[in-house]
N, C-alpha and C positions, 0 to 999 in steps of 0.2 A: 504494500500500500504506500503510495507516495506521501511524502511529508512536505508541506509548503513552508518555506522559510521567508519571512518578511523582515524588513528593517526600516527604520526611520533614520535618515542621514541629514546632516546639515553642517554648515560651516559659517563662522562669523565673517570671513572675508570673501568667500567665493559663493556664487550661485550653485545650487545643487547639481545643475546640469554640467558643471565643470569638474565634478568629483569623479573619481574612479575607485573601484574596489575589487577585492579578491576574496571569494568565498573559499575557505579551506577546511578540510577535515584532518583531525590529528592522526587518522589511520591511513588515509589514501592521498593526502596532499591537496593540491589546488583542484577545486571542483569547477570553478568558473571565474573568469576575469570579466568584470562588469564595467562598461561605460554606462553610467547611470542615466536613466530616463525616468526619474522619479516624478511623482505628481507634485503639485505646488507646495505641499507640506513636507516633502522629502521622503515620502514612503515609496519603497520599491519592493518588488517580489520577484525580480528577474533572477531565476536560479535554476540550474539543471538538477535533475533528480539523482539521488544516491542509488547506486546499483548493488552495493554490498550490504547484506543484512547483518549488521553488527553494531555495537555501540560506538558512536562517534561524538567527539566534541567539535562543534562547528564554530568557526570564527569568521567574521567579516572585518577585513581591514580596509579602511577608506583613506584615500590620499587626496589632498587638495593641491592647488597649483604651486604651493610652496614646498611640496614634497612631504 
């Protein structure tokens, strides 16, 4: 059964459309690199599905124009 991951992103200096992110699993590495197209409040759910049926810790790392 697929699990939907959602995140709210934002930045004090950059518009959310200028942010990029990487979804990662602690067991299989990078799941998806994301050029965000969030809604006006910064919410995004652009994410590929997990294929491994095991316990994961999922992390979203977001980068702004300053790196």
